[in-house]
RONU-494800 format. One record per residue: residue in three letters; y, z negated, x of N, C-alpha, C in turn. Coordinates in pm, whole numbers, padded with zeros to 5 digits, always signed. Atoms other than C-alpha are relative to their C-alpha. Layout:
<pts>
alaYZXYZXYZX;...
</pts>
This chain:
<pts>
unk-00119+00044+00064-05448+03158-03657+00142-00089+00054;unk-00130+00071-00047-05223+02949-03412+00111+00120+00012;unk-00079-00126-00035-05159+03299-03244+00105+00098-00110;unk-00083-00096+00134-05044+03437-03567+00129-00060-00017;unk-00136+00108+00009-04774+03120-03615+00037+00013+00118;unk-00090-00038-00125-04630+03165-03272+00048+00150-00014;unk-00081-00171+00004-04593+03578-03294+00114-00033-00141;unk-00140+00011+00062-04361+03496-03626+00066-00074+00050;unk-00102+00118-00056-04174+03232-03460+00051+00112+00053;unk-00067-00122-00136-04095+03496-03190+00087+00127-00122;unk-00119-00108+00082-03989+03762-03468+00080-00041-00087;unk-00135+00025+00072-03777+03539-03659+00044-00026+00085;unk-00087+00044-00125-03636+03415-03310+00115+00124+00036;unk-00053-00167-00028-03548+03822-03250+00116+00027-00105;unk-00048-00044+00110-03444+03889-03613+00156-00067+00022;unk-00119+00091-00016-03187+03627-03546+00093-00004+00057;unk-00047-00051-00073-03067+03689-03239+00063+00127-00027;unk-00076-00152+00040-03007+04087-03374+00101-00037-00090;unk-00097+00036+00101-02832+03922-03649+00151-00043+00047;unk-00103+00071-00086-02586+03707-03415+00080+00123+00059;unk-00094-00095-00069-02519+04024-03196+00049+00129-00121;unk-00079-00065+00092-02426+04258-03514+00111-00061-00022;unk-00030+00033+00119-02205+03997-03686+00118+00000+00132;unk-00126-00012-00088-02023+03957-03292+00038+00118+00011;unk-00030-00151+00012-01988+04348-03290+00106+00025-00083;unk-00130-00092+00101-01822+04384-03607+00158-00114+00010;unk-00177+00077-00015-01554+04079-03562+00039+00049+00061;unk-00066-00108-00067-01478+04277-03272+00065+00078-00026;unk-00085-00109+00089-01402+04552-03439+00098-00035-00086;unk-00116+00037+00108-01189+04386-03707+00113-00087+00041;unk-00048+00130-00055-01030+04139-03449+00142+00048+00016;unk-00074-00052+00036-00671+04228-03442+00060+00054+00154;unk+00019-00058-00114-00547+04494-03126+00089-00095+00093;unk-00072+00051-00104-00402+04338-02828+00169+00005+00028;unk-00119-00077+00004-00043+04328-02847+00069+00049+00162;unk-00030-00063-00094+00162+04513-02579+00104-00074+00103;unk-00049+00136-00097+00268+04332-02245+00164-00010-00049;unk-00148-00018+00030+00648+04203-02283+00078+00042+00159;unk-00089-00031-00098+00920+04294-02027-00030-00151+00120;unk+00020+00158-00041+00884+03862-01902-00149+00039+00123;unk+00154-00065-00076+00479+04006-01835+00005+00073+00087;unk+00053-00084-00135+00521+04275-01632+00114-00012+00044;unk-00078+00069-00139+00799+04131-01425-00082-00085+00048;unk+00096+00092-00051+00543+03876-01349-00041+00049+00068;unk+00072-00077-00028+00323+04156-01304-00011+00027+00140;unk-00077-00054-00144+00532+04356-01066+00059-00118+00130;unk-00020+00071-00157+00603+04081-00840+00161+00038+00017;unk-00164-00073-00005+01048+04139-00922+00033-00146+00052;unk-00063+00095-00040+01255+03912-00759+00136-00057-00070;unk-00198+00004+00116+01621+03782-00881+00057-00018+00112;unk-00118+00046-00081+01940+03762-00678+00105+00029-00065;unk-00162-00035+00061+02293+03716-00760+00062+00012+00124;unk-00119-00006-00082+02538+03883-00551+00124-00001-00045;unk-00129+00056+00006+02869+03791-00480+00141+00132+00050;unk-00088-00084+00009+03174+04048-00575+00136-00095+00043;unk-00150+00060-00010+03526+03967-00409+00134+00031+00011;unk-00114-00110+00045+03743+04270-00414+00022+00091-00148;unk-00054-00079+00080+03649+04462-00667-00042-00066-00179;unk+00045+00049+00133+03551+04402-01070-00180+00071+00007;unk+00147-00050+00073+03183+04391-01122-00034+00106-00076;unk+00063-00073+00134+03172+04561-01439+00041+00118+00106;unk-00051-00132-00057+03322+04852-01241-00106+00136+00051;unk+00051+00011-00077+03075+04854-01005-00160+00037-00056;unk+00141-00010+00068+02761+04864-01250-00059+00155+00012;unk+00011-00163+00028+02764+05264-01322-00102+00019+00101;unk+00097-00059-00147+02647+05319-00938-00060-00106+00048;unk+00139+00086-00031+02399+05019-00897-00077+00057-00053;unk+00093+00016+00058+02223+05081-01194-00098+00102+00102;unk+00060-00069-00052+02108+05351-01021-00098+00029+00105;unk+00078+00038-00108+01952+05206-00742-00110-00055-00049;unk+00115+00083+00042+01731+05021-00950-00143+00066-00023;unk+00110-00026+00017+01360+05103-01009-00003+00035-00134;unk+00006-00099+00094+01405+05168-01327-00152-00060-00125;unk+00094+00044+00042+01095+05000-01424-00004-00179-00104;unk+00018+00142+00081+01027+04778-01746+00058-00133+00024;unk-00025+00133-00030+01189+04424-01728+00091-00001+00152;unk-00068-00005-00092+01399+04504-01420+00152-00004-00083;unk-00141-00012+00057+01774+04436-01495+00107-00027+00092;unk-00143+00009-00067+02167+04422-01310+00044+00014-00113;unk-00121+00076+00094+02403+04221-01486+00136-00024+00108;unk-00088+00058-00059+02750+04158-01418+00088-00101-00041;unk-00129+00105+00016+03034+03843-01446+00106+00058+00085;unk-00176+00007-00049+03398+03905-01452+00035-00119+00060;unk-00089+00082+00040+03438+03592-01517-00047-00106+00191;unk+00067+00051-00115+03220+03430-01193+00042+00109+00101;unk+00048-00022-00099+03233+03721-00995-00126+00037+00029;unk+00107-00041-00044+02910+03837-00953-00097+00064-00074;unk+00124-00096+00041+02598+04059-01035-00119-00101-00003;unk+00103+00010-00003+02288+03915-01117-00071+00181+00014;unk+00131-00113-00006+01959+04138-01018-00111-00041-00001;unk+00138+00047+00007+01594+04124-01120-00036+00163+00050;unk+00078-00136-00006+01381+04407-00937-00122-00038+00098;unk+00034-00018-00098+01171+04487-00679+00080-00004+00109;unk-00070+00058-00108+01272+04358-00344+00086+00100+00075;unk-00067-00095-00058+01343+04682-00187+00118-00002-00044;unk-00135-00038+00082+01561+04804-00461+00127-00102+00009;unk-00098+00107+00005+01739+04439-00461+00095+00027+00153;unk-00091+00012-00102+01827+04472-00101+00059+00120+00030;unk-00093-00097-00037+01932+04861-00105+00153-00019-00117;unk-00116+00030+00066+02187+04738-00396+00084-00073+00028;unk-00100+00064-00038+02308+04442-00187+00046+00095+00110;unk-00093-00050-00056+02409+04686+00066+00084+00123-00033;unk-00115-00101+00052+02553+04906-00173+00134-00048-00047;unk-00085+00018+00019+02775+04679-00263+00087-00089+00096;unk-00066+00039-00085+02872+04522+00051+00092+00162+00088;unk-00074-00167-00030+02998+04920+00108+00112+00003-00081;unk-00058-00004+00101+03145+04910-00236+00110-00138+00007;unk-00093+00139+00032+03314+04578-00242+00109-00046+00129;unk-00073+00010-00090+03612+04656-00034+00136+00016-00044;unk-00090+00004+00061+03961+04598-00081+00059+00125-00038;unk-00058-00134+00057+04164+04846-00285+00106+00065+00051;unk-00142-00057-00041+04418+05072-00101+00101-00035-00077;unk-00071+00027+00089+04743+04957-00221+00088+00139-00013;unk-00057-00075+00034+04926+05249-00394+00141+00018+00014;unk-00115-00038-00081+05249+05388-00275+00102-00018-00147;unk-00087+00044+00130+05564+05315-00552+00082+00096+00048;unk-00067-00043+00017+05781+05591-00602+00140+00012-00118;unk-00088-00008+00048+06128+05590-00703+00095+00103-00067;unk-00083-00102+00012+06326+05871-00908+00131-00017-00052;unk-00158+00012+00070+06700+05861-00998+00022+00166-00064;unk-00074-00163+00022+06810+06157-01226+00142-00021-00044;unk-00172+00018+00046+07221+06222-01264-00032+00132-00106;unk-00027-00095+00106+07230+06436-01605+00160+00054-00007;unk-00121-00064+00051+07559+06666-01590+00049+00135-00095;unk-00103-00099+00102+07799+06854-01784+00079+00074+00103;unk-00118-00053-00080+07991+07115-01627+00037+00161-00107;unk-00078-00073+00040+08274+07357-01782+00116+00050+00068;unk-00081-00039-00056+08573+07505-01717+00135-00001-00106;unk-00128+00024+00161+08809+07369-02069+00168-00103+00149;unk-00133+00033-00069+09147+07312-01896+00044-00166-00042;unk-00042+00175+00034+09166+06961-02059-00128-00080+00042;unk+00099+00091-00116+08830+06882-01874+00046-00075+00120;unk-00042+00041-00142+08849+06651-01596-00116-00045+00095;unk+00119+00084-00052+08564+06517-01336-00024-00114-00032;unk+00083+00193-00004+08371+06177-01391-00094-00004+00051;unk+00143+00039-00064+08110+06128-01204+00002-00136+00130;unk-00008+00125-00099+08002+05846-00942+00046+00037+00163;unk-00032-00001-00111+08128+05827-00583-00124+00091+00104;unk+00118-00048-00054+07789+05897-00457-00046+00163-00060;unk+00069-00161+00056+07749+06249-00638+00119+00104+00088;unk-00069-00105-00071+08058+06397-00445-00047+00106+00049;unk+00091-00105-00062+07874+06577-00191-00051+00051-00127;unk+00090-00146+00142+07644+06755-00470+00088+00051-00078;unk-00094-00068+00091+07937+06815-00677+00073+00121+00060;unk-00090-00056-00048+08108+06970-00419-00057+00146+00029;unk+00087-00114-00002+07826+07209-00330-00007+00092-00143;unk-00008-00009+00119+07806+07259-00691+00113+00099-00047;unk-00120-00076+00023+08167+07393-00719+00002+00145+00063;unk+00020-00089-00169+08103+07606-00367-00091+00098-00097;unk+00100-00144+00080+07821+07842-00601-00003-00003-00129;unk-00030-00080+00151+07898+07805-00949+00092-00024-00032;unk-00095-00055+00046+08111+07944-01150+00082-00154-00151;unk-00129+00114+00103+08278+07580-01309+00037-00116+00107;unk-00089+00084-00140+08542+07364-01131-00023-00134-00057;unk-00015+00140+00015+08480+07004-01391-00123-00048-00013;unk+00104+00020+00036+08200+06843-01394+00010-00174-00038;unk+00058+00181+00073+08075+06500-01592-00096-00038-00018;unk+00144+00048-00020+07789+06296-01562-00040-00076-00193;unk+00000+00056+00109+07646+06189-01890-00093-00100-00007;unk+00104+00105+00024+07342+05958-01822-00006+00033+00129;unk+00035+00007-00104+07201+05842-01497-00168-00082-00040;unk+00134+00042+00063+06791+05755-01545-00033-00072+00138;unk+00073+00082-00078+06611+05520-01319-00164+00033-00026;unk+00142+00051+00084+06211+05562-01355-00077-00035+00159;unk+00097+00046-00097+05950+05388-01125-00123+00025-00022;unk+00120-00050+00058+05602+05556-01099-00104-00033+00140;unk+00096-00067-00091+05312+05643-00828-00045+00084+00021;unk+00032-00091-00038+05153+05890-00675-00137+00007-00095;unk+00080+00001+00095+04903+06034-00883+00034-00039-00163;unk-00023+00033+00141+05056+05933-01232+00111+00099-00017;unk-00101-00065+00064+05285+06070-01452+00147-00090-00068;unk-00129+00108+00064+05640+05932-01558+00085+00098-00137;unk-00138-00114+00083+05862+06026-01902+00088-00088-00071;unk-00125+00113+00044+06172+05868-02088+00053+00102-00142;unk-00087-00067+00074+06399+05971-02361+00125-00104-00060;unk-00155+00042+00077+06722+05866-02547+00093+00092-00022;unk-00133-00061+00052+07062+05951-02665+00088-00001+00083;unk-00083-00015-00082+07351+06044-02457+00094+00068-00105;unk-00108-00066+00066+07695+06136-02527+00029+00120+00115;unk-00017-00121-00046+07725+06522-02442+00110+00104-00089;unk-00095-00048+00070+07956+06749-02480-00073+00137-00025;unk+00074-00142+00073+07855+07011-02749+00034+00142+00055;unk-00015-00145-00029+07863+07406-02703+00135+00048-00050;unk-00088-00072+00029+08126+07498-02907+00084-00096-00098;unk-00077+00031+00056+08322+07236-02976+00116-00039+00125;unk-00096+00003-00134+08579+07252-02698-00021-00158+00098;unk-00006+00101-00026+08597+06905-02537-00050-00144-00048;unk+00056+00153+00099+08503+06650-02798-00136-00009+00031;unk+00142+00065-00079+08222+06476-02685-00117-00016-00159;unk+00120+00000+00089+07876+06494-02941-00150-00061+00038;unk+00144+00070+00022+07566+06290-02966-00113+00102+00034;unk+00144-00058-00028+07234+06422-02819-00091-00029+00057;unk+00131+00072-00117+06909+06309-02739-00056+00090+00087;unk+00076-00067-00112+06715+06394-02468-00183-00045+00011;unk+00092+00101-00052+06351+06336-02332-00047+00100+00105;unk+00032-00113-00125+06173+06443-02009-00181-00102+00053;unk+00141+00023-00024+05850+06425-01843-00068+00022+00155;unk+00025-00023-00138+05741+06456-01465-00172-00048+00015;unk+00159+00004-00022+05342+06531-01420-00014+00012+00167;unk+00055-00069-00128+05161+06562-01124+00032-00031+00192;unk-00113+00058-00099+05366+06377-00888-00124-00073+00140;unk+00092+00004-00182+05210+06369-00518+00094-00019+00134;unk-00074+00027-00115+05313+06264-00192-00077+00114+00148;unk+00024-00078-00147+05312+06499+00151+00047-00064+00118;unk-00059-00007-00099+05305+06330+00450-00040+00036+00102;unk+00005-00092-00149+05210+06581+00725+00101+00012+00079;unk-00113-00026-00035+05599+06650+00809+00087-00152+00059;unk-00070+00105-00021+05831+06392+00937+00038-00116-00086;unk-00043+00083+00134+05968+06239+00633-00109+00054-00092;unk+00080+00027+00170+05735+06205+00308+00094+00092-00094;unk-00018-00054+00146+05787+06463+00036-00062-00036-00096;unk+00076-00009+00140+05781+06402-00312-00017+00091-00091;unk+00022-00118+00054+05617+06690-00471-00031-00037-00150;unk+00044+00028+00108+05621+06677-00849-00033+00172-00060;unk+00073-00083+00075+05385+06931-01035+00135+00064-00063;unk-00094-00077+00073+05625+07016-01319+00069-00102-00035;unk-00124+00097+00047+05943+06838-01416+00060+00086-00148;unk-00044-00126+00147+06061+06933-01807+00093-00134-00011;unk-00038+00108+00087+06363+06784-01947+00075+00082-00126;unk-00049-00136+00111+06518+06905-02275+00103-00157-00069;unk-00169+00002+00067+06862+06838-02440+00009+00054-00125;unk-00037-00059+00115+06917+06871-02823+00129-00049-00068;unk-00150+00052+00015+07275+06896-02924+00013+00066-00118;unk-00047-00044+00133+07436+06943-03277+00167+00066+00004;unk-00139-00105-00020+07730+07179-03298+00034+00004-00135;unk-00093+00025+00114+07956+07112-03534+00091+00112-00099;unk-00043-00135+00085+08104+07434-03599-00086+00072-00056;unk+00093-00085+00052+07811+07579-03646-00087-00015-00093;unk+00086+00059+00124+07622+07314-03844-00168+00008+00077;unk+00149-00053-00010+07280+07391-03621-00007-00103+00115;unk+00004+00051-00102+07132+07218-03350-00046+00107+00148;unk+00058-00135-00121+07064+07416-02968-00014-00122+00098;unk+00035+00048-00136+06860+07305-02701+00050+00029+00165;unk+00000-00077-00144+06864+07319-02359-00085-00037+00108;unk+00114+00040-00107+06538+07313-02126+00058+00011+00113;unk-00027-00038-00141+06521+07272-01764-00212-00092+00011;unk+00149-00035+00002+06140+07343-01680-00038+00035+00147;unk+00011-00052-00124+06061+07348-01295-00117-00063+00091;unk+00059+00096-00127+05811+07216-00987+00124-00040+00056;unk-00117+00018-00083+06031+07048-00746-00077-00078+00145;unk+00026+00073-00053+06004+06895-00417+00110-00051+00074;unk-00083+00068-00080+06203+06665-00231-00028-00106+00111;unk+00049+00071-00123+06202+06498+00090+00069-00192-00051;unk+00011+00145+00009+06197+06078+00092+00160-00035+00005;unk-00123+00014+00035+06572+05966+00006+00102+00161-00014;unk-00043-00115-00008+06670+06325-00028+00121+00002-00155;unk-00035-00040+00182+06933+06463-00355+00027+00154+00011;unk-00003-00152+00042+06850+06801-00509+00044+00026-00123;unk+00013-00021+00078+06919+06981-00761-00093+00069-00103;unk+00106-00039+00036+06684+07025-01005+00008+00151-00070;unk-00006-00096+00072+06784+07273-01226+00131+00043-00050;unk-00119-00028+00079+07070+07417-01474-00036+00043-00112;unk+00066-00161+00147+07050+07567-01862+00149-00025-00045;unk-00138-00035+00018+07354+07712-02020+00001-00037-00110;unk+00006+00066+00090+07531+07550-02310+00119+00096-00030;unk-00111-00036-00004+07727+07834-02385+00114+00029+00058;unk-00127-00030-00101+08060+07825-02190-00048-00123+00078;unk-00039+00153-00071+07955+07494-02033-00187+00056+00077;unk+00138-00008-00097+07609+07422-01821-00073-00140+00002;unk+00057+00121+00007+07356+07112-01822-00089-00010+00143;unk+00070-00004-00124+07247+07067-01459-00077-00164+00027;unk+00056+00037-00027+07019+06812-01315+00002-00042+00158;unk+00065+00040-00141+07011+06637-00979-00083-00118+00006;unk+00124+00097-00038+06698+06412-00852+00015-00055+00106;unk+00092+00065-00155+06656+06171-00567-00122-00105-00016;unk+00154+00032-00004+06328+06048-00490-00031-00083+00132;unk-00006+00157-00072+06315+05709-00293-00205-00021+00041;unk+00155+00079+00022+05933+05609-00165-00018-00113+00002;unk+00024+00160+00019+05850+05248-00212-00129-00044+00080;unk+00150+00044-00048+05619+05079+00048-00033-00138-00038;
</pts>
């Protein structure tokens, strides 16, 4: 009888243990899934390091596109820039940080100062009108003398002088209104609008004297012709190369019995 009671006790304990096991299994099945690791936990797991790099000469934001390619790209790795403090903050593997630091040393150098270029543009109108007279600055005397010997015009009048400053690789443009001589109105002055642009400006220093090269030079003037009550355009579109300090004739445009002439002087400013 006693053995029967003991056996019943063992059976009850086994059934109770099985019930507990089933309950735990069901609880594990219904438990919420484990959330994915955050950037912080992954950074800790990957043993990332942090470093602040000082940038002395360049804009830190301009270095970011190059330096990001040197990072590991692993979730949690970052690189950020501060223009205010001129710093870069890097969080990544130590070997990637070392590579970025070496790249900063190579890139963070003083920028080469760009050479300035001064362009002086003289706009002349030439004619053979008997009542016209020569009216131009004394420093254009030699140039006008050469024009008188090569062109069929005796009289030259300065319409306007323009001074523009630019630099290598840039372009320059301008516009305005000047007192031109209209093509069909004798020597009576008439107002005219003009605009110009110089593109693809470069310097050639291979020769003894630096040469300023302008890939495209365009000057357009628009005149009102009272006799015909229309507007007439004069265009000069060309490329030009001029030595530092030299004065050259860029081009001419016909104005019926007159001519529009451009004289250019280029000076390198160091």
